[in-house]
N, C-alpha and C positions, 0 to 999 in steps of 0.2 A: 664084646665091643658094644658100647651104647652110644648112639649118635642121635642128635636132634634131626628130624626130617620134617620139613614144611612142604605143603603142597599149595601152590598159588595158581590162580587162573588169570592169565594175562589177557589183555584186550577186552575186559568186561567189568561191569560192576554188578552183574547178575550172578546169583548162586547157580552153580553147575553150568556156567557159560564159559565162553572164551577158550583159551588154549592152556591146558594145565601143564605144569612143570613141577618136579620135585626140586627142592633146594636144601642143600646140606652144608652148613657151616662146619669147617674143620679148624683145629688148632695147628695141625701140620698135615702134609699130604699122606694119604694112605697109598699103598701099592696100587698101581694101575689096575691090576686084576681084581682087587677088592672093590675099587670104585666101579669097575665094569659089572661085577656081580651084583652090587647094590642097585645099579641102574636097571639091570635085567630083572631083578626082583620087584622094583618099583613098577616096571612095565608101563611107564609113561613115555611119550615121544622123546623127552629129554629129562635128564637129571643134572642139575648144576651143583658143582662143588666149589667152595671158595675158601681161601685162606687169607687172613689179613696180613699185609706186608707194608709196614710203616703207615703211610697215609693213603694207601690204596689197597685194593683187593685183587689177588690173582684168582682168575675164574676159569674153570674148565667145564665142558659139557659132554655127557655120555648119553647115547641112545641105549636101548636094551642090547644092541649088538656091537657098537663101536664108539670110540671117542670121535667127536666132530669138531671142526675148526671154528664154528660160529653158530650161535643160536639166539636169535633176537628175543623170542618170548621167554626163554629161560633166563636171559639177562634181565628183562623187565621183572620177572618173578623174583629174582635175587634182590633187585633194588627194593621191591615191595617188602620182602622179608627183612632186609636191613632197616628200612625206615619204620615199618609198622610193627614188626615183631621183636626186633633186637634193639630198638631205641637209638639207631644211628642219628646223630643230630646235626651233622654238617649239611650245608645247602646242596652239595653235589657229591657224587660218588665217582671215584676213579677206579676203573677196572683195567687190569693188565691181562691180556689174553695172548694166545698163540705163543 
């Protein structure tokens, strides 16, 4: 399996600052156990996974140990990846969570 993995530092414009999160865009959901293992291997406080759904994105977050209900800095990191790395051009992003 080959997946793109981005690491973005939220809340900073300084290199090696802020709060890092991994962001992984998916075409379709992987099994929960696989996403959990990826998050554990990344060993960051959170890894965000997202799938495009129409005009929005379904977003989920995993720590190295469990899936969590909400993560602000990984949501901001996902927005950064969409705008700056993946060329998302709409003025706003809609995330569906929980």
